[in-house]
N, C-alpha and C positions, 0 to 999 in steps of 0.2 A: 344481652348475652355471651358470660365464658363459655371456650372451647377447652370442655376437659378429656379432650384427648392428648396422643404423646406424640402429635404434628411439630415440627418446629417450622416455624414462619421465619422465613429474610425476608428484607428489602431493599433494595441498591441505595446505597447513602443518597442522603436529597440535596440537591443543586437545585438554588434559587435563583430565577434571574430580577436582579436590582431591581424597579422602582422607576420610573422614568420624572424625575426632575418638573413635568409639567402633567405628570398624573394627577388624579385627586390625590387626596391625605390620604383616604378608606383603600386604594389601591394598596394589592400584601402581593409578595411575591411570590410566585408563581413556580413552581418544582418543574424539570428539565430531565430528558431524559440522559441517560449517560450515553457516549456515542464514541468511538475511536477510528481513526482512519491511517494507513499503515502507507512510507513509500514505496516503490518496489526495491528499491535499492540495500534496504532493513534487512530485509532477505536475503540480498546474495551476500551481506557482508558475516551475518547469523550460518548461513553453509558456512563462508570460508573458515567461520574462524572453529566452528566445529571439523571439515576438515584436516586442521592444524594442531587438533589437541593432539595431548600426552597418548599414550597406548595404553595407560592404566584408569585415562578418566573415560566414564559412562556419559556423562554431558556437560555441557559449557555454560556460564553463564554471563551476561552481561548488561550493561546499564542504555534505558535506551533518552534518548533524547526528543525533544520535537517543541514541540508550541501549542497553546491550551489559550482558548478563550476566555474573556472580560468573564464569565460567572464558573468558570472550570469545566461545564459540560460538555466540550469537545474537547478532544486530544485529537495531533497530528501528529503524528513517530515521524518523523525527519532523518533520524541517521540513529548510531547506537557507537559502540567501543564495547571491547573485550574483556572482563575482570579475569584476575586468575583469582581461582580457589580452591578447594581441597574437601574432600568428602572422606569418611568414615562412619562405619556403623555408630560411634561415640561422640564423636563431633563433626561443624562444617567450620574449616578457616575461608574468609573473604579478605583479599587483600583491601583495606578501606582506601592507605596510602597510595595506591597507584590507580583507584576509581576515582580520588577527590586531585589529585595531582593530572588527570586525563583531564578531569573536567574542566577543573582551570587553564589548561593549554586549550581545547574546545574553545572555551567561551572566549577567547581571544582573537578566534576569526570568526566565531559564530553568534556574537553574546547576544542574540534574542534569545535563544535558543539553551531552552533548560531542562533537568530531568525529569522525566514524566513515570520515570517505574524500570522495569529489567526484565533481561528475555531468559531464554533457560530453554534448550532443545531436551526434546521426549514429551512423548505426547501424556503422562503423566505425575501430576503433582506428589510428590515425596514428604517424607514428613521433615525435612531443612525448608521446602519453599514456605513455609510460613513463615520462619526465624528469618532467613534473607528478605523475606516480604515486608519484615518490620522496620528493617533497615531501612531500605530504600521510602518507605513510608516517611520515617522522620527526613531524608533527604528532600522530599517534595512540597513538606510544610503541611499546610492547612488543605491542600487536595489530595482526592484518590491518587496513591501508585496502580499504574498499569502494569501485569506481569501480560507477560508475551509466552506463550510454546508453541514449536515446531516440533513436528512429529518427526526427528529426522529417520523413524525408521520406515516409514513408507509402507504406514497400515494401512491395509485395502490400496492401495497404487497409488496414493494423495498424501500431499506435501501439508496434512493438515497444520494447519495455526490459527492459533484459540485468543482472545486476553479475557482477561480475568483482574478483578479488585474485589478489596476485600471485606467483610463485614466482621464485626468482633461477636462474637462466642463466650458463654458463660460468662459467669457472678464476677473474676478476679481479671483485671485489663491487665492479661498479659501478652508479650508480643506472640505467642503460638499461637493462644486462642482464638483464632478465627478462621473462620470460611470462605475460600473462594467463589465469587458468583461469576459467570460468565454476561460479558456485557458487547454488543454488534460490535462487527469490525469489519472495517471495507478498505479496501484498495487502492489508491487516489495516487496518480502518475500525472505530468505534463504529458501534452503532444510531441513536444520531443523524443518523450520517451517512449512514446508508443512503437516505433518504430524498431528499437533497437528489444523490446518485449515479446513482439509481432515475429522477431527473426528466430529470438529462444524457442519459440514458441515453435514453431516451425521443423526442431532439431527433434523434438520428439513420436511424429511420422518416418527418421528414415533410422535404417539400424546402427549408422556410426557412430549416430550423435550428435552430429557435425553437420554445417551446411554452410554454404558461401554467399557473400555480399551478391544481392542484386545490383543492376545495370539499369541505368535510369527508364531505360525502352524496358524494361522489365516491370520498375515500380510504376510505370505507368500503365501496363497493363494489367497487374496484377488488381489493383488503386478502380480500374474499368471493370473490372469482371467486380470487383465487391459492389459496385453501386449498381451494375445490374441486377445483383442476385438480392441485394438490398431493396431497391423498387417491385424487381418479380415478388420481393413478401408483401410488404406492402399492398398491391395489386391487392393479391391471393385475400388478403385480411380484411381488403376494403369489399371485394365481391362476395366475400364469406354474410359480411356483412348484412349488405345488401340485400342476399338471398337469404338471409333471416336462419343462415346453420347458427351464425356462431353471435352470441349477446354483445351487442354494442357498448363500447368503454368510454364513457365523455372524457374522460382524458388521454384515449390516448388519441379521440376521434380532435380534441384542443392540437394536441400537439404536433397531430400533421395538419390542420388547419394552419398555427403557426408556421411550418418550415413550405410547407408549402405559396404562404403568402411571402413572401422572402424572393422566393425563386423569380427571378425579372423575367419575360415575356419579350423571348426571341423565335425572331421566325427562323422554323430547320434548315432553310439554305445557309439566315447569315450564320448558323453556327456551327452547322460543317464547315461552312469558312475561315469563322476564328479559331475553327477546333486546328483545322490545318493549315493555319498562319502557326499558331505556336508550337505545332508538331514540326513543322519544317525550322522552324527559330531551337528547337530543345536538337534537331539534329547537326544543326550547322554546332551548334555550341557543342556536341560529344565531338563531331569531327575537328574542329579548330582544338579541341584537347590533347585528340588522340595525337595530332599534328605535332605541338606543343610537345609533346612525351618522346614521340618518336627522335624528333630532332635533337632535344636534352640527351635520350642515349646514344645516338651518332656522337653528340659533341665528345660525351664523356670517352667513349671508346676513344676518336682520334686523339685527345687526349695522352690516354693510356699510351697509343704508338709511336708521338713526339716523343 
């Protein structure tokens, strides 16, 4: 039955998985949900671009670079670069030559990364967003272009980040006849980047907004405290499930079982001995490093005197 209401129904652009060669001939391609993940360095690059903008600019834009899955359903945004543009009440100008030159230079360093979309600062989409998105849609060929927005005004004291793709609207296929549809966005970082992100996050609790690098002993102490807190939280959850105050979750139970099964069974006295031995080795390395640093400083001063 046809719906006679004035409601506008939109759907995400269909992304289908390719059937396997060994699958039966009757197997059809299955649609997949579109999702994105962003590396934290992209956020810092966008903020740096916004801070370096001209005084008369309300927002800045740039190109997003990354990789796609084979079916195009998953996009990982790994980098970006700024693109000069001018906006007025009558028109918008984007420096396309600068954009293509920057992409050619970037391709020489990272040939696997391609254009996946564009970014803009500001929480709202303005009248020129559709025109700029149409340009980037042509750059990414047959895949949906991703539009990332960052709320640099800190609405609700949060740096809001949202991602969109477009869906055509209207009878005629014009560039500005589209509607932006929100899509899921996750932050993806490597283990080596986590330490730096946690250090930056710790500055929000300081009045000056700055912090210092922790020593090896401080890092070790902080890691032990974090592990102890996580163990206490898991123990409280298990006790609550056994007491019947919290409903059991099979997924969490399997994850805990897999985590506990990989922990080697070590006697408490032997574990303490191993830990103390490792701690002594760490203290020795720190002592030798400080001694080397002191000897270099003394040698440098003696060289100046002579």
